[in-house]
Phi, psi and omega in degrees: 000106182240120178223151180285163178299323179296320178296320179296319178298318180296317181293316178298320179295317179297320179295319178297316180298315179298320179297317180293323179297312179296320179300316179294322177299317179297318179299317180297315180298314181296321179295320179295314180300321180290316182295331180271001176085007182290323184283333182263355180237110185300319182294318179294321180294316179297324180295316181290326177293317180297323180292335180283342180063220183287342184292329180300301178299321182297313180295324179292319178298317178297321177298317180295323177300312179296321183297327180293318184281316179238090184301125179253319181251156175302151183309131177091338183294317180295326178293319178296322178298320178300318179292320179298317185283315189257353183093171187299307185292302181293325178299316178297317182298312181293324175299312183299313180297311183296315182292319178295314179297319178297321179295316178298319180295317179299316179299316181294320178300316180292323177297325183282316187257346178082186186300328180304334181297333181299326185287349176281339186246335187227153177288151181305321181292327177292317178296315182298331182297330184246338185290342176296337180285348183274356181295327176248105188294325180291320178291324178295320179300318179292317178297317181297317179298318179294318182294327178284319182292313177234094189311112178236004182203164181294114183299322182300314178294316184295323179295318176294317181297321179299327179292343179268359179258185179275006179303133181280161176299321183297312181296318180299314182297319179297315181298315181294311184296324181272331185271335186287323186307314182296313183295321178297315181296312183296315180298305187294312183290327177296314180290323177297321178297319179294315179298323180297332179278330181276326183236151180283070180284131180238038189261355183243000000 
């Protein structure tokens, strides 16, 4: 995969524009749901979710998969939205499935296309900040596991970066499956708690 620096800038700009468009659409949808009382009324929220059938969870899982590869919202916000819409239990489950699948896909994309794929999503200085850790693969595996378990770095970049190392699919899957639950729970419930204090949420 060989592209000029100018092409990479154009692609990164297009991804940013697309991310902002999707972000604004999400804001409009959330504002509409809030203004109509769906977010503050548990029964109304459950009714609209039930009317969506299987499409509600499916579309949210697909969104989370996309969100891992092309971050649209700040870390944890999309997880909090899942809990707000689907409730604590189901929200956590759909978050977990979507984020894990997205992480696997990002890892596979990097395994397939190699390190140049990183430059389509991130600035060179951002990549350089973390790629020095890949020189020692055993140390990178430990750092990656810690970063996934207790988020201390951008997961989207690290999943792609891990795909450019010798890390196996098996090791990556174990780290993601075991490390994600805590971070998803802490992020989503923490933000929901903050939102609950700022807004009269009546969904729990």
